[in-house]
PDB file of N, CA, C, O and CB in Angstrom:
ATOM      1  N   MET A   1     -16.906  27.105  11.193  1.00  0.00           N
ATOM      2  CA  MET A   1     -17.218  26.284  10.018  1.00  0.00           C
ATOM      3  C   MET A   1     -17.416  24.833  10.464  1.00  0.00           C
ATOM      4  O   MET A   1     -16.590  24.270  11.183  1.00  0.00           O
ATOM      5  CB  MET A   1     -16.083  26.386   8.940  1.00  0.00           C
ATOM      6  N   GLU A   2     -18.512  24.251  10.026  1.00  0.00           N
ATOM      7  CA  GLU A   2     -18.812  22.885  10.441  1.00  0.00           C
ATOM      8  C   GLU A   2     -18.127  21.893   9.504  1.00  0.00           C
ATOM      9  O   GLU A   2     -18.177  22.027   8.281  1.00  0.00           O
ATOM     10  CB  GLU A   2     -20.338  22.644  10.465  1.00  0.00           C
ATOM     11  N   PHE A   3     -17.502  20.917  10.098  1.00  0.00           N
ATOM     12  CA  PHE A   3     -16.816  19.892   9.306  1.00  0.00           C
ATOM     13  C   PHE A   3     -17.540  18.565   9.483  1.00  0.00           C
ATOM     14  O   PHE A   3     -17.669  18.057  10.596  1.00  0.00           O
ATOM     15  CB  PHE A   3     -15.318  19.764   9.722  1.00  0.00           C
ATOM     16  N   ARG A   4     -18.010  18.011   8.369  1.00  0.00           N
ATOM     17  CA  ARG A   4     -18.706  16.730   8.434  1.00  0.00           C
ATOM     18  C   ARG A   4     -17.860  15.660   7.753  1.00  0.00           C
ATOM     19  O   ARG A   4     -17.387  15.831   6.630  1.00  0.00           O
ATOM     20  CB  ARG A   4     -20.106  16.825   7.774  1.00  0.00           C
ATOM     21  N   PHE A   5     -17.689  14.569   8.460  1.00  0.00           N
ATOM     22  CA  PHE A   5     -16.897  13.468   7.906  1.00  0.00           C
ATOM     23  C   PHE A   5     -17.850  12.387   7.413  1.00  0.00           C
ATOM     24  O   PHE A   5     -18.493  11.710   8.216  1.00  0.00           O
ATOM     25  CB  PHE A   5     -15.898  12.893   8.968  1.00  0.00           C
ATOM     26  N   HIS A   6     -17.941  12.227   6.114  1.00  0.00           N
ATOM     27  CA  HIS A   6     -18.883  11.277   5.543  1.00  0.00           C
ATOM     28  C   HIS A   6     -18.342   9.853   5.653  1.00  0.00           C
ATOM     29  O   HIS A   6     -17.145   9.630   5.469  1.00  0.00           O
ATOM     30  CB  HIS A   6     -19.176  11.628   4.077  1.00  0.00           C
ATOM     31  N   PRO A   7     -19.203   8.900   5.948  1.00  0.00           N
ATOM     32  CA  PRO A   7     -18.744   7.510   6.071  1.00  0.00           C
ATOM     33  C   PRO A   7     -18.050   7.016   4.806  1.00  0.00           C
ATOM     34  O   PRO A   7     -17.088   6.251   4.876  1.00  0.00           O
ATOM     35  CB  PRO A   7     -19.918   6.599   6.396  1.00  0.00           C
ATOM     36  N   ARG A   8     -18.543   7.457   3.651  1.00  0.00           N
ATOM     37  CA  ARG A   8     -17.928   7.008   2.405  1.00  0.00           C
ATOM     38  C   ARG A   8     -16.496   7.508   2.310  1.00  0.00           C
ATOM     39  O   ARG A   8     -15.611   6.790   1.844  1.00  0.00           O
ATOM     40  CB  ARG A   8     -18.740   7.488   1.195  1.00  0.00           C
ATOM     41  N   ASP A   9     -16.266   8.760   2.761  1.00  0.00           N
ATOM     42  CA  ASP A   9     -14.910   9.295   2.739  1.00  0.00           C
ATOM     43  C   ASP A   9     -14.019   8.508   3.699  1.00  0.00           C
ATOM     44  O   ASP A   9     -12.853   8.248   3.403  1.00  0.00           O
ATOM     45  CB  ASP A   9     -14.911  10.793   3.107  1.00  0.00           C
ATOM     46  N   ALA A  10     -14.576   8.134   4.847  1.00  0.00           N
ATOM     47  CA  ALA A  10     -13.798   7.367   5.819  1.00  0.00           C
ATOM     48  C   ALA A  10     -13.413   6.016   5.219  1.00  0.00           C
ATOM     49  O   ALA A  10     -12.279   5.561   5.369  1.00  0.00           O
ATOM     50  CB  ALA A  10     -14.597   7.172   7.136  1.00  0.00           C
ATOM     51  N   ALA A  11     -14.363   5.382   4.543  1.00  0.00           N
ATOM     52  CA  ALA A  11     -14.081   4.087   3.939  1.00  0.00           C
ATOM     53  C   ALA A  11     -13.020   4.225   2.852  1.00  0.00           C
ATOM     54  O   ALA A  11     -12.110   3.400   2.766  1.00  0.00           O
ATOM     55  CB  ALA A  11     -15.363   3.473   3.361  1.00  0.00           C
ATOM     56  N   SER A  12     -13.130   5.258   2.025  1.00  0.00           N
ATOM     57  CA  SER A  12     -12.149   5.444   0.963  1.00  0.00           C
ATOM     58  C   SER A  12     -10.778   5.747   1.555  1.00  0.00           C
ATOM     59  O   SER A  12      -9.758   5.335   1.003  1.00  0.00           O
ATOM     60  CB  SER A  12     -12.585   6.574   0.014  1.00  0.00           C
ATOM     61  N   ALA A  13     -10.747   6.468   2.682  1.00  0.00           N
ATOM     62  CA  ALA A  13      -9.469   6.754   3.337  1.00  0.00           C
ATOM     63  C   ALA A  13      -8.849   5.457   3.850  1.00  0.00           C
ATOM     64  O   ALA A  13      -7.639   5.255   3.746  1.00  0.00           O
ATOM     65  CB  ALA A  13      -9.659   7.762   4.501  1.00  0.00           C
ATOM     66  N   GLU A  14      -9.692   4.576   4.407  1.00  0.00           N
ATOM     67  CA  GLU A  14      -9.171   3.292   4.882  1.00  0.00           C
ATOM     68  C   GLU A  14      -8.646   2.464   3.718  1.00  0.00           C
ATOM     69  O   GLU A  14      -7.587   1.845   3.818  1.00  0.00           O
ATOM     70  CB  GLU A  14     -10.259   2.511   5.641  1.00  0.00           C
ATOM     71  N   TRP A  15      -9.392   2.454   2.604  1.00  0.00           N
ATOM     72  CA  TRP A  15      -8.929   1.700   1.448  1.00  0.00           C
ATOM     73  C   TRP A  15      -7.632   2.280   0.907  1.00  0.00           C
ATOM     74  O   TRP A  15      -6.760   1.538   0.456  1.00  0.00           O
ATOM     75  CB  TRP A  15      -9.996   1.686   0.357  1.00  0.00           C
ATOM     76  N   ALA A  16      -7.498   3.620   0.950  1.00  0.00           N
ATOM     77  CA  ALA A  16      -6.262   4.247   0.483  1.00  0.00           C
ATOM     78  C   ALA A  16      -5.097   3.816   1.371  1.00  0.00           C
ATOM     79  O   ALA A  16      -4.005   3.537   0.875  1.00  0.00           O
ATOM     80  CB  ALA A  16      -6.397   5.793   0.475  1.00  0.00           C
ATOM     81  N   ALA A  17      -5.330   3.763   2.679  1.00  0.00           N
ATOM     82  CA  ALA A  17      -4.266   3.344   3.597  1.00  0.00           C
ATOM     83  C   ALA A  17      -3.872   1.895   3.320  1.00  0.00           C
ATOM     84  O   ALA A  17      -2.687   1.562   3.299  1.00  0.00           O
ATOM     85  CB  ALA A  17      -4.718   3.506   5.070  1.00  0.00           C
ATOM     86  N   TYR A  18      -4.873   1.032   3.106  1.00  0.00           N
ATOM     87  CA  TYR A  18      -4.565  -0.356   2.794  1.00  0.00           C
ATOM     88  C   TYR A  18      -3.822  -0.450   1.463  1.00  0.00           C
ATOM     89  O   TYR A  18      -2.916  -1.271   1.317  1.00  0.00           O
ATOM     90  CB  TYR A  18      -5.851  -1.197   2.753  1.00  0.00           C
ATOM     91  N   GLY A  19      -4.194   0.374   0.501  1.00  0.00           N
ATOM     92  CA  GLY A  19      -3.527   0.356  -0.799  1.00  0.00           C
ATOM     93  C   GLY A  19      -2.061   0.727  -0.667  1.00  0.00           C
ATOM     94  O   GLY A  19      -1.200   0.113  -1.298  1.00  0.00           O
ATOM     95  N   VAL A  20      -1.774   1.739   0.158  1.00  0.00           N
ATOM     96  CA  VAL A  20      -0.378   2.143   0.364  1.00  0.00           C
ATOM     97  C   VAL A  20       0.396   1.016   1.028  1.00  0.00           C
ATOM     98  O   VAL A  20       1.514   0.696   0.623  1.00  0.00           O
ATOM     99  CB  VAL A  20      -0.295   3.428   1.221  1.00  0.00           C
ATOM    100  N   ARG A  21      -0.209   0.411   2.059  1.00  0.00           N
ATOM    101  CA  ARG A  21       0.475  -0.682   2.760  1.00  0.00           C
ATOM    102  C   ARG A  21       0.745  -1.850   1.812  1.00  0.00           C
ATOM    103  O   ARG A  21       1.843  -2.407   1.802  1.00  0.00           O
ATOM    104  CB  ARG A  21      -0.363  -1.160   3.966  1.00  0.00           C
ATOM    105  N   ASP A  22      -0.262  -2.216   1.016  1.00  0.00           N
ATOM    106  CA  ASP A  22      -0.082  -3.320   0.085  1.00  0.00           C
ATOM    107  C   ASP A  22       0.984  -2.987  -0.951  1.00  0.00           C
ATOM    108  O   ASP A  22       1.771  -3.856  -1.328  1.00  0.00           O
ATOM    109  CB  ASP A  22      -1.403  -3.657  -0.604  1.00  0.00           C
ATOM    110  N   ALA A  23       1.019  -1.737  -1.417  1.00  0.00           N
ATOM    111  CA  ALA A  23       2.025  -1.339  -2.399  1.00  0.00           C
ATOM    112  C   ALA A  23       3.426  -1.471  -1.808  1.00  0.00           C
ATOM    113  O   ALA A  23       4.350  -1.918  -2.488  1.00  0.00           O
ATOM    114  CB  ALA A  23       1.778   0.107  -2.876  1.00  0.00           C
ATOM    115  N   ILE A  24       3.585  -1.081  -0.541  1.00  0.00           N
ATOM    116  CA  ILE A  24       4.894  -1.204   0.110  1.00  0.00           C
ATOM    117  C   ILE A  24       5.277  -2.676   0.238  1.00  0.00           C
ATOM    118  O   ILE A  24       6.420  -3.048  -0.026  1.00  0.00           O
ATOM    119  CB  ILE A  24       4.882  -0.525   1.506  1.00  0.00           C
ATOM    120  N   VAL A  25       4.323  -3.510   0.643  1.00  0.00           N
ATOM    121  CA  VAL A  25       4.600  -4.940   0.792  1.00  0.00           C
ATOM    122  C   VAL A  25       5.006  -5.545  -0.547  1.00  0.00           C
ATOM    123  O   VAL A  25       5.960  -6.321  -0.612  1.00  0.00           O
ATOM    124  CB  VAL A  25       3.369  -5.676   1.360  1.00  0.00           C
ATOM    125  N   VAL A  26       4.291  -5.197  -1.612  1.00  0.00           N
ATOM    126  CA  VAL A  26       4.604  -5.724  -2.940  1.00  0.00           C
ATOM    127  C   VAL A  26       5.983  -5.249  -3.384  1.00  0.00           C
ATOM    128  O   VAL A  26       6.764  -6.029  -3.929  1.00  0.00           O
ATOM    129  CB  VAL A  26       3.533  -5.294  -3.963  1.00  0.00           C
ATOM    130  N   ALA A  27       6.287  -3.962  -3.152  1.00  0.00           N
ATOM    131  CA  ALA A  27       7.581  -3.419  -3.566  1.00  0.00           C
ATOM    132  C   ALA A  27       8.716  -4.109  -2.818  1.00  0.00           C
ATOM    133  O   ALA A  27       9.719  -4.488  -3.423  1.00  0.00           O
ATOM    134  CB  ALA A  27       7.632  -1.899  -3.326  1.00  0.00           C
ATOM    135  N   VAL A  28       8.562  -4.274  -1.505  1.00  0.00           N
ATOM    136  CA  VAL A  28       9.611  -4.931  -0.712  1.00  0.00           C
ATOM    137  C   VAL A  28       9.782  -6.380  -1.160  1.00  0.00           C
ATOM    138  O   VAL A  28      10.908  -6.858  -1.302  1.00  0.00           O
ATOM    139  CB  VAL A  28       9.273  -4.874   0.800  1.00  0.00           C
ATOM    140  N   GLY A  29       8.679  -7.071  -1.381  1.00  0.00           N
ATOM    141  CA  GLY A  29       8.753  -8.454  -1.840  1.00  0.00           C
ATOM    142  C   GLY A  29       9.421  -8.554  -3.203  1.00  0.00           C
ATOM    143  O   GLY A  29      10.200  -9.476  -3.448  1.00  0.00           O
ATOM    144  N   PHE A  30       9.120  -7.607  -4.095  1.00  0.00           N
ATOM    145  CA  PHE A  30       9.716  -7.607  -5.429  1.00  0.00           C
ATOM    146  C   PHE A  30      11.219  -7.374  -5.341  1.00  0.00           C
ATOM    147  O   PHE A  30      11.994  -8.035  -6.032  1.00  0.00           O
ATOM    148  CB  PHE A  30       9.060  -6.534  -6.316  1.00  0.00           C
ATOM    149  N   ILE A  31      11.634  -6.431  -4.488  1.00  0.00           N
ATOM    150  CA  ILE A  31      13.062  -6.145  -4.320  1.00  0.00           C
ATOM    151  C   ILE A  31      13.772  -7.362  -3.726  1.00  0.00           C
ATOM    152  O   ILE A  31      14.858  -7.729  -4.175  1.00  0.00           O
ATOM    153  CB  ILE A  31      13.271  -4.900  -3.415  1.00  0.00           C
ATOM    154  N   LEU A  32      13.164  -7.984  -2.722  1.00  0.00           N
ATOM    155  CA  LEU A  32      13.772  -9.180  -2.134  1.00  0.00           C
ATOM    156  C   LEU A  32      13.902 -10.281  -3.183  1.00  0.00           C
ATOM    157  O   LEU A  32      14.916 -10.978  -3.225  1.00  0.00           O
ATOM    158  CB  LEU A  32      12.939  -9.680  -0.933  1.00  0.00           C
ATOM    159  N   ALA A  33      12.891 -10.442  -4.023  1.00  0.00           N
ATOM    160  CA  ALA A  33      12.951 -11.454  -5.074  1.00  0.00           C
ATOM    161  C   ALA A  33      14.097 -11.149  -6.038  1.00  0.00           C
ATOM    162  O   ALA A  33      14.825 -12.059  -6.437  1.00  0.00           O
ATOM    163  CB  ALA A  33      11.611 -11.526  -5.835  1.00  0.00           C
ATOM    164  N   LEU A  34      14.263  -9.888  -6.414  1.00  0.00           N
ATOM    165  CA  LEU A  34      15.362  -9.522  -7.307  1.00  0.00           C
ATOM    166  C   LEU A  34      16.708  -9.812  -6.656  1.00  0.00           C
ATOM    167  O   LEU A  34      17.614 -10.338  -7.302  1.00  0.00           O
ATOM    168  CB  LEU A  34      15.271  -8.038  -7.694  1.00  0.00           C
ATOM    169  N   VAL A  35      16.839  -9.471  -5.380  1.00  0.00           N
ATOM    170  CA  VAL A  35      18.109  -9.691  -4.674  1.00  0.00           C
ATOM    171  C   VAL A  35      18.424 -11.184  -4.597  1.00  0.00           C
ATOM    172  O   VAL A  35      19.581 -11.583  -4.726  1.00  0.00           O
ATOM    173  CB  VAL A  35      18.056  -9.082  -3.250  1.00  0.00           C
ATOM    174  N   LEU A  36      17.398 -12.007  -4.388  1.00  0.00           N
ATOM    175  CA  LEU A  36      17.621 -13.444  -4.264  1.00  0.00           C
ATOM    176  C   LEU A  36      17.875 -14.094  -5.620  1.00  0.00           C
ATOM    177  O   LEU A  36      18.656 -15.041  -5.714  1.00  0.00           O
ATOM    178  CB  LEU A  36      16.429 -14.103  -3.588  1.00  0.00           C
ATOM    179  N   VAL A  37      17.222 -13.594  -6.673  1.00  0.00           N
ATOM    180  CA  VAL A  37      17.316 -14.237  -7.984  1.00  0.00           C
ATOM    181  C   VAL A  37      18.501 -13.706  -8.784  1.00  0.00           C
ATOM    182  O   VAL A  37      19.104 -14.452  -9.555  1.00  0.00           O
ATOM    183  CB  VAL A  37      16.023 -14.028  -8.770  1.00  0.00           C
ATOM    184  N   ALA A  38      18.842 -12.434  -8.615  1.00  0.00           N
ATOM    185  CA  ALA A  38      19.878 -11.800  -9.433  1.00  0.00           C
ATOM    186  C   ALA A  38      21.213 -12.559  -9.418  1.00  0.00           C
ATOM    187  O   ALA A  38      21.791 -12.746 -10.489  1.00  0.00           O
ATOM    188  CB  ALA A  38      20.100 -10.385  -8.954  1.00  0.00           C
ATOM    189  N   PRO A  39      21.733 -13.002  -8.273  1.00  0.00           N
ATOM    190  CA  PRO A  39      23.034 -13.689  -8.289  1.00  0.00           C
ATOM    191  C   PRO A  39      23.014 -14.968  -9.123  1.00  0.00           C
ATOM    192  O   PRO A  39      24.043 -15.369  -9.666  1.00  0.00           O
ATOM    193  CB  PRO A  39      23.462 -14.020  -6.869  1.00  0.00           C
ATOM    194  N   PHE A  40      21.844 -15.613  -9.227  1.00  0.00           N
ATOM    195  CA  PHE A  40      21.754 -16.860  -9.981  1.00  0.00           C
ATOM    196  C   PHE A  40      21.360 -16.619 -11.430  1.00  0.00           C
ATOM    197  O   PHE A  40      21.480 -17.517 -12.263  1.00  0.00           O
ATOM    198  CB  PHE A  40      20.756 -17.795  -9.326  1.00  0.00           C
ATOM    199  N   GLY A  41      20.889 -15.410 -11.738  1.00  0.00           N
ATOM    200  CA  GLY A  41      20.474 -15.085 -13.090  1.00  0.00           C
ATOM    201  C   GLY A  41      21.663 -14.642 -13.881  1.00  0.00           C
ATOM    202  O   GLY A  41      21.534 -14.318 -15.062  1.00  0.00           O
TER     203      GLY A  41
END
């Protein structure tokens, strides 16, 4: 069976990977903000 990897699929896969990374960065930053702000709130 021949498997063809379309450039559009590759691009969407890269964007998905970046989306996951950005989501992790945002989540970690949000948690750090809560930890820093919570004691003063």
